[in-house]
N, C-alpha and C positions, 0 to 999 in steps of 0.2 A: 767284411760285411759293410753295407752302406752306412754312412754316418747318421742318416735320418732314422735308422732303426734304433740306434743307441739313444738318440734324442727322444724318440717316442717312448722307449722303455724307461728312461729317466723320468719323463713326465708322468707316466703311469705310476711309477714308484712314489713320486712326490705326492700325487693325489691320494694314493692309498695310505701314505703316512699321515697326511692331513685328515683323512677320514677316520683313521684310528684315534688320532689325538682328539678330534671333535667328539667321537663316540665315547672316549674315556671321560672327557669333560662332562658330556651330557649324562652319562650313567652316574658319575659322581654327584652331579647336581640333583638327579632324581633320588638317589640314595639319601643324601643329606636332607633333602626336602621332606621325604617321607619319614625319615627318622625323627626330624623335628616335629613333624605333624603328629606322630604318636603321642608326644607329650601333650599336645592340645586335645587329642582324643581322650586321654586319661583325665585331664583337667575338666573336660566337658562332662565326663561321667560322674565325677566326684564333687565338682564345684557347683554351688547354687547358681541358678540362672539369674540374669538381671531382671529386676521387677519391671512390669509394664509401665511405660512412660519414661523409663530411664535406660532404654537399650543403647541409645547413642550417648557417648561420653559427654560430659558437661562442656568441655572445651572444644567440641566438634560441631560442625554444621549439622543441623537437624536435631539438636538436643531439645527434648520436650516437644517434638513435632514442629519446631519452628525452622523451616528450611529457607535458604536464600531465595530471593525473588526469582520466579521463573520468567525467562525471556525467550520466545521462540527464536530459532536460528535465522540469521539473515542469509540472503542468497550467496554472499561471499564467505560464509562460515563453512568450516570443514566438519563433516559428520561421517560416522562409520555405520556398518551394518549392525552394530551392537546397541540395542536400546539402552542398556545400562550405562555405557559410556556417554552416549548422546544426552541422556537425562542429566548426568552430572555436569556436562558442559552447559546445558540449558539453565541450570541453577547456579552456575558460576563456581562450582566446586572444582571442576577442571577449567582451564582457560575457555572463555565463552566462545571464542572463534574456533576452538578445536585445533589450533595450530601450535607447533613446537611444544608438544606435551612430553614431558620427561617421564621416564619409567617410574621414578619415585612418586611423581604426582599420580600416575595411574594406580600404583600399589596403594598409596595412602587413601586415594579417593574411594576405590571400591571396598577397601577393607573397612573403613570407618562408616561409610554411608550405608553399606549393606550388611554390616556386622559379620565379616568373614575373618577367618584366622589369617595371620600374616603369611602362612605357608600356602593357603589356597589363593590368596591375592597374588603371590609371586608366581604360582603355577599358571594362573589365568593370563597374566601379562607376559609370560615367557615367550609365547609365540610371536608377540609383537616385535621382539628383538630381531627376528628374521628379516624385518623390513627396515632395519636401522640404517644401513648403508653408511655406517661410521659417523652419523650425525649426533648420536646421543639422545635423540628425541624423534618423535614421529608426528605427523598430522593424522587426525582421526580418519581422514579419507584414505590414507595408505592401507587401512585394514580392509578395504574393498577387494584386495587380492584374493582370488579363489582359494578356498580350503586353508586359509591361515586362521582367520576368525570367521569370515564369511563362508557359508556353506549352502549347498542346495537343500531344498525341502525345508526352508525356514518357516517359522510360524508367523512371521510378520513381513517378510519380503518374498516376492516371486523370485525365481531363479535368475541369476545374473545374465543368463542367455536371453531372457525376455525383458529384464528390468535393470538397465545398466546403473541407474542411480540408487545404489544400495543404502545411501544415507537417509532415505525417506521411507517411513513405514507405509504399507499398503492397507488402507482402511478396510476394504472388503475382506481381505485375508485375515486381518486381526479379528474382525467380527466372526468370521467363519471359525476361527480357533476358539473364541470365547463361547460360541454356540455349542461346542463339544461338551460343555458341562452338562452332566446328567440332571442336576437339579436347578441349573440356571444361576446358582449363587457361588458355587465353588468348583474349581477344577481339581480333580484328584489325579494321582499319578496314573491311574488306569485310563482316565479321560485323555491325558496327555499322550499316553502310549497309543491309544486309538487314533487320535488325530495325527500323530506322527506317522503311523502306518498309512493313513489316508493320503497325507501329503507326499510321502515317498512313492506311493503307487501312482498318484497323479503326475508327479514330476518325471518319473521314470518313463511313463507312457508318452508324455508330450515334449520332453526335453531331450533332443538328440545328443546333447553334451552333458547329460546327467553324470555327476562325478561320484556318487555314493555307492554305486553298484558293487565295487570291489574294494571299498575303503572302510574297514571296520573302525579305524581310528576316527575318521570324520563322522561316521554314524554315531559313535560313542560321544563325540563332542556335541553333536546335536541333542542327544539324550541328556547330556550334562546340562545343557541350557535349560531344558524342561525341568530337570531336578532342582536347579538353582532357583528358577522362578517359583517353584512350589515351596522351597525352603524359605526364601526371602519374603514372598508375598502370601504364603499360606494358601495359594490357589484362589484367593478372593477375586471374583470376576470383575467387580467394579474397580478395584485397585489396579488390576492388570489392564483394564480397558484404558485407564488414564495413562498408565506407564507405557503401554505398547503403542497406543494411537497418538497421544500427544507428546510422549517421551518427557513426562512430567511426574514429579513426586506428588501424590495426593496430599491435600492439606491435613496436617496433624498426623501424618503417617510415620510409623517406625517399623523396622524389620520384625518379622514374625519369629525368626530364629533368635532366641534370647540367651544363647550360650555366652558365658561371661568373657571368654577369650576368643570368641568368634567361631563360625561354622568351619570345621576342619575338612581336609581333603577326603579322608576316609568316609565320612558321613555322606559327602557329595557323591563319591564313587558308588556307594551302596545304593543310593537313590537312582543314580544313572543306570546302573545295571538292572535295577528293578524296571525302569522304563524300557530299556533296550531289549531285554529278553521277553517283554510282553508285547512287542511290536509285531504285527502280522500284516504284511503288505497285501496279502490276499484275503483279508478278512471281509466279511459281509458288511455292507454299509448299514448303519443304523437307520431306522425309519426317519425320513425327512432329510437325510443327507444325500440322497440320490438325485443328481441333476440329469433328468431323463433326456435321451437323445431327441425325442420329439420336441422338447422345450428348446433345445439348441437349434433345431431346424426352424422352429417358429420365430425365435429371436433373429435368426439369419434372414428370414423373410421380411421381418420388420426393418432390419438394417438395410436390406436391398431396396425396400420401398422408399426409404429416406434417400438413398443414393440415386434413385431414378428420377427424383424431382428436378425439373428443368425450369430455369428462369428465362428472362428475355435473351434473345440471340442464342438460344440453346445452351445457356450457361448452367452448369451443375451447381446448384446452390448449396449442396452439402460439402463441396470441396474445402471451404475454410475450416470445417469442423472435423476433418479426417485426422489431422495430426496437430500436436501441440505447437504453439509458437516457439521459434528459436530462442533459447535462453539468453544468448548473447545480444540479440537485437531487441528482445522484448523483456528485459529484466523487470520493468515495472509491472508487467502482467503477473509475474510470479510473486511479487510483493503484494499485489492487490487481491489476487485470486488464491485462496488458501488451499483448494483442492482441485487442480486442473484435471479435466477429463477430455477425451477425444474419441471419435467413433472407431478409429483403428485400435485404440487401446481396449475398448469394450469388446471388439471382435476377438482380440487375443485372449482376453479374460474368459470369454465364453468357451473358446476352443480349449483353454487350459483348465476348465472347470474351477475357476476361482470364485464363481458365484454359487452360493449355497442354494438360492431360490431364484426364480425368474424376477421376482420383485427387486432383488438386489441389482440385477442388470438394469431394470427399469429406472431405479434411482440414479444410476450413473448416466443413463440417457438424459434424464431430466436435468442433471447437473451440467451436462455439456452445454445445453441451451441456456440454462440459468447463468452460467459463467459468462457466456457471450452477451447476454442482456445486461449483466452487471458491469462489464468492462467497457462496453461500447455505448455510444449515445443512442437514445431511443429511436431517433429517426434515421439512423445509419442503415446502410444496406445489410450489414451483418445482423443487426438487431431484428430487422424485418424478416430476414431469412430464418433466424432462430425461432421467431414466433410461428412462421409457416411450418417449419419442420416439427416443432413441438405439438402443434395441433394435429399434424399428420401422425405423429407418434401415438397420440392418445387413441385416435380412431383405428389405426392399424393394429395396435396392441389389443384393443378390445375385440377385434375381429378374429383373433387367434384363440380357439377353444382351449388349447393346451396351456395357455398363459392365464386362464381364469382361476387357477388354483390360488394365486396371489395377485388379485386384481390391483391395478394401479390406483393411486389416489384420484379423487374426482378432480375435474378441471378446476384450476384456481381462478376464481372470479377476479375481475380487474382490481377490486379494492380489498382483496384479501391477501393474506401472506402466503408465500410459497414455502412450505416447510421443507427443510433440508433433509436428506435421507438420514435415518438414524445410524446407518452404517458409516457415515462420514462426519464425525464430530469435528466442529471447527475449533481451532486453537483458541486459547484464552485471548480475549480482546478482539476476535474476529467474528464472534457469534452474531454481531449486529449487521453484517453485510446484507444489503437489500437485494433479495433474490426475486422480488416480485416481477412478473412478466412485463408490466408496463412502467416499471421504474419507480413505483411508490408515489405517495402523495395523492391528494384528491383535489379536485377543482371545485371552485365556488363553495357551495354549502354542503358538499358531500361529507360523509362521515370521515373521521380521522383515519389515516392510513394505519393499518395494523401491521406490525412487524414481529419477527421472532424475539424482539426485545421484551415484548410483553410477557413472555414466559420466563424471563430471567428474574433473578431475585430482586425485589424492589428495594428502594433505599430504606435503610433502617438505622438504628443507633450504632450498630457495628460499622456500617458503611460510613456514617458521619465520623466515627472515630478513626477509620482508615484514612479518610480525606484529611482530617486534622493532623494526624501523625505524618502524613506525606508532606503537607504544607509546612509543617514544623522543620522538615529537613532542608527546606529551601531558604536561602538567605533573604532577608527583608530588603526592600528598596531603601537605599541610604539617602535618597533625596537628589535634587538636581545637581549638575556639575558646575563648572566654572565659566562656561562659554555661553554666549547668546543672550546676555543681559542688556538692560536698558543702557543706551549711550546718550549722554547729555549733549545737547548742542552748545555752541559757544556761549550764548547768553545764559543758558541755564547752568553751565559749568561754573560760572562766576559765583552764583549763589544757589547751589543745588536744593537747599531747603525750601526755597520759594517754589521750585518745581514740585517738590514732594508735597508741600501744603496744597498746591493747586490740584494735584492729582487726588489727594484725599478729599478735598472740598467737592470736587465733581462727583466722586463716588458717593459721598454722603448725601448729596442733594438730588441725585438722580431718582426720578419717580417711575413707578411701574406704568407700563404702557396702558392707557385707557383708564387710569385711576390716579388718585392723589397720594397713594401709598408710597412711602420712601422705600426703595429697594434695600437701603442700608439697615433697615430694621431687622432683616435676617441676620446681619453681621452682629448686631447687638445682643442677639439671643445665644451666641456662642460663648460659653463660659471660658474665661481667660485661663484659669489654672487647670481645667480639665484636660486629661491626656487620654487619647484613644490609641489602642494597640495597632490600628491600621496606619498610623502616621509615620512619616519618615524622620521625625524630629522629636525631641523632648523639650520641655520647658513651656512657660506660659506664652500664649499667643491670642490676641484679640485685636479688633479695630482700635479700641482705646489704647491698647499697649503701643501700637504703631504711632498713633497720634502723639502720645507722650514722648516717645523717642524723637519724633520730628521736632516737637516743641523744645526739647532739651538739646537739640542738635547733636544727637547721640550716634548718628550714622557716619561712618568713616568713608563710605563710598556709595555710589548709586547702586552697586550690586547688592550691598547689604539691605538697602531699602527695598529693592526689587525682590530679593529673596524672601524677606519677611511677608510681603504681600502675597507672594506665591504660596507660602506656607499657610497663610490665613485662608486663602481660597481652598487649599487642600483640606484643611481642617473643616471648612464649611461643607465641602462635598461629602465628607465622612460623617459629619455631625447630623445632617438632615438626610432623610430617606429619599432615594431617587424617585422622582415622580411627584414629590410634594411641591407646594408653591414656594416655600423657602429655598428648597434645593434649586428650583429654576431661577429664583432671584439671585442666588449666589453665582450661578453660571452667567447670567446677564451682566452682573458687575465684573466678573472676571474677563468676559469678552470686551467689555467697555475699557477695562484697565489695559488689556493688550493693545487696544487702539491708542490709548493715551500715551503709552510708553513705546509705541512702535516707531521705527525709523523709516517706515515705508513712505514713498513719495506722495501717496494719496491717503495717508492715514487720517489726517484731519478732516478731509472732505468725506471720507468714508464714514466717519463717526456721525456727521450731520446727515448724510444721505441714508444711512442704514439704521437710524434710530428706530424707525417703524418696523424693521426686521430684527429687532433685538441685537443690533450691531453686527449681524452676520454679513459676510461678504456675498452670500447668495440670497435671492429674494424669497425662495420657497424651499421647503424641506420635503422629506419622504411623505408620500400620499397627496401632496399638493403640487409638487413640481411637475413640469411637463418637459418633453424633449425640446431642444432648442429649435429644431426644424419642423416641429409639429404644426399642422395647419390651424390648430385651435389654441396654440400657446400665445402668450402675450409677454410684454416686458416684465410683468410681475410674477410670472411663474415659469418662464423658459429658462431652464437651468441645466438639465442633464443631456448626455449623449449616450449612445449605445456602443461607442467605441472610444478609445483613447485618442485625443487630438494630438497632433504633432507639428502643427503649423504655427509660425510666429512665436516660437519659444525655444529656449535653450535648456536642455535637460541637465540636471546636476545630480550628484550621488547622495548628497546629505544636506540637511538643513538643521542648524543648531538654534534652538529658540527656547528662551527661559531656562537655560541649563540642561535641556534635553535634546538628544540627537534623534532625528527622524530620518528613516531610510525606507526604501521600497520594501513592502511586506509588513510594516508596522500597522497594528490596529490602534485606532484612536477614537476618542469622543470629539465630535465637532459641534459647534453651536447650531442649534436647530432654530431657524427663524420663526417657525410657527408654534413650537411648543418647547421652550427652553428647559422645562423640567425633564424632558426626555431627549437628551443629546443624541445626535446622529451617530450610530455605530458604523464605522467605515474602515476600509483597508487601503493604505497608500499604495498606489501603483507607480506613480511618477512624481518627481519633484522637478520644478523648473523655475526659470526667470523669464518673463516675457521679453521678446526682442524690443529694442529701443526703450528699455526701462532700466533704471539703476539696479545694481545687484542687491539692494535692500528690499526690492519688491520680489517676494518669494511666494510660490504657490505649490500646492500639492493636488495631484489628480487622484481621486479616491473612488472606490466602488462602495456604494451605499448598501447597508444591510437593514432590512425592515424589522421592526418590532411586531409582535402579534397584533397590537392595537392599530397598526398601520396597514393591516391586511383585511381582506374580506374573507370570512370563514363562517362555518356553520356553528350553531350553539353547542353541538355535540363534540366539536373538535377540542382536544386537549393539547397542551404544549409542554415541552420540557422546561424546567425552571431555568430562567435566563436565556431562553432560546431566541435566536434571531434568524433571519432568512436572507440569503444572498440574492441580490437582484442584478439586473443588467444595466443599472443606472450608474454612469460615471459622471462626476462633477468636479469642477475646478474650484478649490477653496484657497483663500489667502491663508498663510501660515498662522495668522492671528486667530483664525477660527478654531484652532486646535485647543481643546480644553485639557486633555490629559491622554496618556497612553493607557490602553486596555488590552485584554487578551481575548481571543476567540478561537475555540477549538472545534475541529470536526468531530462528529459524534463518536466515531470509532476510536479516537484517541482520548476523548473526554472521559470515557468510561474506564480507561486504562491508567490514567495518571494526570498529573498537573504539568503545564508547560514549564520548562526550565528557564532561568534567567539567561540572557537579558530580554527574551521575548515576553516574559511575564514574571511578576513578583506577587507573593501572597497578599500584599496590601494594595493590589490593583483590582479593578472590576474584571470579571471573567464571564464570557458568554459562550454558548454552545450553538453550533449550526449543524443542522441535519438536512435541510432542504433549500432549494431555490424557491423564490416567489415571483411569479409573472403577474405584475399588477395590471397589465392590460387584459389578460384573460382570467385573472383571479385563480391561478392554478399553483398548487404546491407540487414540486417535483423533487423526489429524493435525489440527493447528490450521490453519484456513484464513484466519481474520481475527484478527490480533493485537489489533485495537482492541476486540474483544469480551472480551479477557482483562484489560484494565486498567481502573482506576476511570473512571467515567462522565465526570468533569470533565476528564480528560486526553485524551479520545478525539479532540477537535477539534484539538489541538496536535500538533506533531511530537514525539512521545514518544521520549525517549532518542535524540537525533541522534548520528551516528557520524562518526568520523575515518576516511575511506575508505582502503582498501588500494589498491595499484597495480593489482591484479587480484584476482579471487575466490580466496579461500583456504579450503579445506575443513578442518574439524576432523578429528582422527583417530577411527577406529573402535576400540572396545574391547569385549572379551567381557563376558559377564555377570559381575558381581562374585562371584556364588555359585560360579562355576568357579574362582575364586582363593581360596576358603575364607572369604570375607566372610560374616558372619552378619547377619541382619536379620529384620524382621517379615514380609517377603515370602518367596517360595520359587520353586524351579523347578517347572514343571508341564508336563504333556503334554496335548495336546488330544484329547478324545474324538471319535471319528468323527462322532457325531451332532450335535456342536455347531457352531454358526455364529456368526460375529461379529454382535453386535446392540448398537446404541448404547443402546437401551432394551429391557429384557426384555419378552417377550410371552407366554411359557408356560414351564412347568417343564422342566428338562433335567438331565442328570447333572452332578454337581459335579466340579471338577478334583481331582486327587490329587497331593500333594506328592512331589517327588523329592528327590535329595540337594542339599545346599547351603543350604536354608532351615531355619527352626525349625518343627518340626511342631506343637509344643504351646506351651510357655512361652517367652517372650523372655528376654533376659539379666537382666531385673529381676523375673522371675516373672510378668509379665503375659502373658495369652494373646492372641495376635494376633486381630484381628477376623475372624470366619469369613466366607468369601466366599459370597455368595448364588449359587444355580444360574445358569449361563449359559443364556439362553433363546433358542430359535431365532427367526430373522427371519421375520416373516410375509411370504409372497410378495406381490410387487406385481402385482396383476391389473387395476389401473386402476379398480377399483370402490371406492367409499367405504364404510367400515364403517357399519352401521346405528347402532350405539352408539358415540359418540365421547366418552364420559365419561372423566374422569381415571382412574377405576378400570380401565377397559378398556385405556386407553393405557399404564397402568403394568404390564399383564400379568395383570390379574384380581386378585381379592381374595386369592387364595392367595399371590401374589407380594408382597403388602404385609406379610406377617408375621401373627403371631397376634393382635396388638392394634394395628392401624394407627390412626394419628391423622389423621382427615379433618376438615378445617375448611371451612365454607362461607363464601365471601366475602360481606361485607355489600354492600348495594346502593350505598352511597356509594363503595365501592371499585370495584365492577364498572363504574360509569359512566366511569371513567378509562381503561378498556381499549378497544382498537379491536375492531371487528367486521368479519367478512368481508363485503365489499360485495355478493357474489353470494348468500350464504346467510343473512346477518345473524347468524351464529354467533359467539360470543365467541372471540377469538384469545388463546391462553394459551401461555406458554413456560416451560420448566423453568429457565431462567436469565435474566440480563439481556437485554432485547430488543435486537436490532440492526436496522438499516434493511433493508427488503426491497423488492424491485421490485414495485410494484403498478401494472400497466398501466392499471387503471381510474381511477387518480388523474389521469391526463392525457388521458382519453378524453372527447370531448364527449358531452353527454347527449342532444342532438337532432341531426337530420340538417341538412345545409346548406340543403336545400330548405325545411325548416320554419323555420329561422332567417331565411331570406330573406323568407318569407311574413310573419313577425312584423315584420320591418323595414319592409316595404311598408305593412303595416297601421298601424304606428305613425306612419309618415311621412304617410299619408293623414289620420289623426286630427289630427296637428299642423297640417296645411295647412287643414283645415276650421276648427279653432279660430282660426287666424290670420286667416282670411277673416271670421269673425264679429267679431273684435276690430276689424278694419279698418272694417267697416261701422258699428259703434258709434262709432268715432272720427269718422267722417264726419258722423254725426248730431250729435255734440257740437260740431263745428267751425262749425255754422251761426250760432251766436251766442256771443260770449264771455261773456255774462252767463248763468249757469246758471239763475237765477231766472226771467229773461225767457223762457228756452227752455222751462222747465217750464210757464209760463203759456200759451205758444204751443201747446205740445203738448196742453194741456187745453181749448183753444178749440173751438167747435163746439156740440155738444149740452149742454155743461157737465157731462158725466158724468165728466170726469177720465180718459178713456181715452186710450191712446197712439195718436197720429195719425201715421202714417208720412210721411216727407218725400215730396212729389210727385216723380215721375220726370220726365225730360226730355220725354217724350211728353205727359204731363199738362200741363206748363208751356206747351208750344207750343199745345196745344188751347185752353188758357185764354186765351192771348194773342190767338188768332185768333177767339175767341168761338165756336169750334166745339165739337163733341162727337163721340163715337163714332158 
């Protein structure tokens, strides 16, 4: 017999032997597991249950309802199709990244968190060992394998054939499941059996790869999931909504099964059988659950109407909304957008009956366009297309009679909030995403922009306690370091105390600008022995204390003297309230002191020249400053630019000044030349040394943030506490202008936690930013992408990570500062009826008129605030492209540019670095730093599949022909190993040296037989 027969037979025998061994091991495991489980069953029947509030053991996470902090998964985290395991990872009970999870961690986690018996915990995790591959651990994503833990007809995920990412719950499907409750409050086992039958029927009809048809084991596993949800959560709808949608443990929750030794296998199997044997896949649908065919057809017509819309050059404007962006190329999109939606996905959901009502489908339609408006700039092509399609959606939907059973929400007015679908709850910390169609904010004197934050829980004493508790977890600032202190010149180094005395004398005798009041009077009001918790040091500190140490020659180095004065100014900034006169006097003295101890080449000259500007290196501050190249600016107010300058300067990475290190991205207080009591809030973008200047001359390029009193707004507008507004003003400040470091958070992070050191310390001031402010048009615009507001080099990193709160905590709302009598360069204004909010002006309109509270003419220092340009009406969106798309037209025409506009033409070497529109070949330009945008053409093939197949066949035929020719030549060469003899042979015959082909087999036979043709 052939050898391979015996080899095959041996292989079959080996496999059969291994099968028997594994079967015996498995049977033994099942027997011992259920034998042990009987003990827990007996104990559950005779042992008293745990009392409410003490179901979780004292030494375990969740005791007393106090669960570890919930953090939604990052895009790089691993998640499974099991909500129970994902929830434990989101709370840190399992590794938060969901990777390298050991079996013991799985068993301990589900046993103690959900109060299961050890035997049931072992049984639930046993199937995970099939995916081990010898590693001893798994990633949660490994459980996506079909019919291991993942199974078709899930309550929270569509089938894997339609929804490959099984680590993410499907909001509409979860809502559909919760709606199966007969009373809306609790899901019974009968409700779960009904919905399971509904899901199996739907999936069997729509999924050609449906896997439960002939698999009782996996059907029973699915029923077991329902039974466990009922046992652990008691079927409570609101608890299950949080658990399934957010994969989060509800606040104060504990398992409803209170068995002392955990919920055993036998009890779970009884409930599972109860569910399974009551499932009827052919049952009649309950009233309200039928998604009628005419509704599907009507939604299909709505979708087709959206797809038929054409833009300029016959462009289908719905194409960018058909599919979701590629996750590898657009990772930021999935971090910013909590619930992505696309038109193709809606179409699949409708076909697979995943929407309970037409209004659920409408909610997803709205979310498609809301996501686009949130992620993209207001004036981008995609944002304009989203508004056009959303308007068409509303009109088309209303024209379908079969969709009137659940009519859509009314059109959202420009200044109202866009309410998110109730079937799509946002994860904690993301509820505040601005989904308004026009990007939020109001212009001029319009009412304050309403957002869905207003419906969130307002700040209360519990919120204050959460903030206090979180801040107590962070380390306090220990004070300045050892670098960047005063350096004495040669003459001063011989007798440093003379220098110290001169500095103190000048500080003590400096008078307030415009009066005879000594600024040092503010220093004398600071108690020497008083200690404030916000300070970085302990011990007595006052101006008199420093004078006494100088008089007694008690300083061992100039650094000690410098440090004491810095600590004195720190104490003064915390002693007096920001905005008070004494606070402003402290800051003027500090800025003067910086100049007195500076090693800058023009420090002395700057002190004399800038005394009228409160020693600031810039002549005007927010609200008074004008752009450098403005036609109306002068030497007294020309300060800012709209872009970062890079000429005549050498950029550096760091500046150390007065013991503090400053880098790009740091937020700071700067000296305000117009109102020292309100220092400029700014973010550092660049640090540099001017060319042809000594290295001691150091500057920072910053972006200014305006305070509410530096803006024009209506009396009805309210602000967040400590709110500031990002602007487009960039200014160059000498490093001596820096008063201190501060913190500034984007709103979505501010409500979730406090910044971690070294970006912020609890004893530093902290601001919150929610909007941009355009001081030219007097417009507030909600910031949609915080990455577009920070320096380029920081956008890829996790900028300003937070120490999270236990729950979301909102800041307080405060009224306009002008209503409290605060003065500033801004003013209260009322909105003219003809004005409309416009991010970029397009035509002339009436200007706003000041009301009470602001300064109508001159500021506190005699400067006139920068006049506001007219607010220009928004050009209606009619879907047609303007004929003239030049910068002048986009800016609102030549009249809007002023009397003497500066227009520069970009050189060709600059233009070639800009992108062009792939459809029109027109240059793409932006008014600010560019951000990534979704370009569907970047991922679209250039040729059809048929043409690519034709090219492949053509290429294969050419390669085959070439190979045949090479083979034929090889056969000619193999006739004789001697190449020279072969050439002579080929040249034989007439002696003409022509190539003589080798005779064929037919020729050879004829020659041997002496025959011929």
